[in-house]
N, C-alpha and C positions, 0 to 999 in steps of 0.2 A: 022205457029203454028199448030203442028200436033195433034189436038184433033181428035183421030182416030174414036171415037164413043161417042155419047151422045144420050141416049135413055130414054124416059119416059116409064117405063114398066107398070105403073098404075097411078092412081091419087095420090097414096101415095109413089111411088117408082121410082127412077131414077138410071141409071148406066152410067158410063163414062170410057173410056179407052184412055190413052194418049200414043202415039207412041214416045218414047224417042229417038230423033235424034239430039238434041241440045247439045252444050257444056255447062259447068256450067255457064260461063259468059252470054251466050245467054239466058239460062233459068232464070237467075237472072234478066236480063233486061225485059223479058216477064212478070215474076212474079211481078216486081215492078210496072208494068202498071195496072195489074188486082187486086193485093192484096196490099193494102196500109200498109206500115210498115212491110212487111214480113221479117223475119229473120230466118236463118237456126239454129236449136238448137245447142248449143255448144257441146253436146255429140256426134254429127254426124261429125266425123273428115275426113273420107275418101271421096275424091271428087266424086267418083262414087255413093256412098250412098247419098251424098248431092244432086246430080242430080236426083236420084230416089225420094227423099223426096220432092224436088221442083215440079217435074212432078206430083206426087200424089196430092199435095195440089192445083195445078192448076186445075187438073181434078175435085177435090172436089169442088173448087170454082164454076166451071161451073154447077156442079150438084146442088149446093145451089141456084145459079141464076135461074135455070130452075124451082125449087120448091119455088121460092120467099122467100128464107131463107137468111138473112144477114150473110155473112161469116166473122167471127171474129177470125178465127184460130182454132186450135185444142189443146187438151191436153190429157194426158194418165192417166188412173187410176193406182193404185198400182199394178194391175195385167197386165198392158200393154194394156188395151182396149182403143182405140182411141175414143174421144168424141168431139163434137163441143162445142166451147165456146159460151155460151149464148143461146143455143137452145137444145131441148131434142130429136131432130131427131137422129135416130140410123145410124151409119156409119160403114163400113168395108173397109179396105185398103189393097191392095196387090201390090207389085211391084217387078220388075226384072230389068235386065240390059236393056231390050228393051221396056218394057211396064209398065205403072202404071194403076191399075184397082180400081174403086170405086163402091160401092153400098150404096145407101142412102135410108132409109125408115122412114117416119115420125111417124109410129105407132109401128112397131115391129122390134126386133133385127134381124140383118142380118149378113151373112158371105160370103165373096168372096175370091177366091184364084186364082192365075195364076202360072203355072209351065211349064217350058220348057221341051220338050221331050228330053230325054237323055239316053244313054246306062248306065250311072252311076246309074240310078234308080234301076237296077237289083241287085246291090250289097246291097242295103238297104231295098229291098222289104220285107224281113222277119221281119223287125222292125215295119212295119205298116199294113201288110196284114196277115190274117189268111190263112191256107192252102187252104180252099175252095174259097178264094178270089183271088188266084194267077192267073196271066195272062201270056200269052206266048210272048207278044210283049212289046217293050218299050213304045209304045203309050198308051196301055191300063194300064200298070203299072203306068205310069205318071198320067193318067186320074184318077185312083182310089186314088192316093195320093192327087191329087188336090181336089177331092170331099171330102175326109176325113178332109183335112185342112179347107175347107170352113165350114163344119159342126162343127169342133172343135171350130171355132171362135164364132159361134152363141150359143153354149151350155152353160147352167148355171152351169153345173157340174164342180167340182174341180178335179184336178189331173187326167184328162182323158188320157187314153192310146189310140193312134190311132189304135193300133192292137187289144187290148183286149176289149175296150169299144165302139168303133165306127165300126159298121158292115154294109156293103153294101148288101142290101137284093135283090134289082133288079136294073138293069142298061140297058139302050138302047145299041144296037149293033153298032149304027152309031156314027159319030164324033160329031153330035149334038143331044141332047136328054135329058132324065131325069133319075135320079137315086133315089131310095128310100133307106133311111139310118136309121138304128136303133142305138140309143145311150143308152148304159147300159140296154139293153133288154126291155126297156119300152117306151122311147121317140122316135117318128118317125119324121124324117126331110126329106122333099122332096127337091131335088136339080135340077138345070138346068145346062147343060154344053155345050160348043161348042169349036171347034178348031179355033185357031187364028194363022195363019202361022205355026210355029213349036212349038206353045204353046197350052195348054189347059186352059180354064177359066171355073170355076165352082162357082155357087152361090146358096144360099138357097132361096127357093121359099116362 
């Protein structure tokens, strides 16, 4: 069972990362042991997306266990925000073909994102970065995209533009560090990020 990481960041906050190496049937078997009555939502039809969904819910289950929160499943608001059934703890979910990442906080809203470093990011960088935010490497372009996505998830503002409304003010030069982000010129959000194989993970602090 590849629970890659399970870490209690504070008395209120926990994060988990699941390394997705199982087939759909294998994940279904694992999930049936840990989550009673789990069913993949009907709107998720693609097998790869079903695998990502299952992995993320297993990671979330272990987060809840660590915080002594009964896991009864999740639902989504009209705006797509994931929430726990029967508990007011805040959660954020991100997944890819290889990893599922969770951030849970019992008191404040959170945002987490995971993005794979790819040359393709160069083609879309102008859609999410201002000229002064541009970078010369695929790694840093991916990292800034990841940071902005995490901040987007935690923001209360509607109709946010990653490019025009979310600005990275300061950012560490290393693969692990912090970034200070401004939302619509007045809200400040601190983020933490780290490299995970050929991925970046960023989450709000």
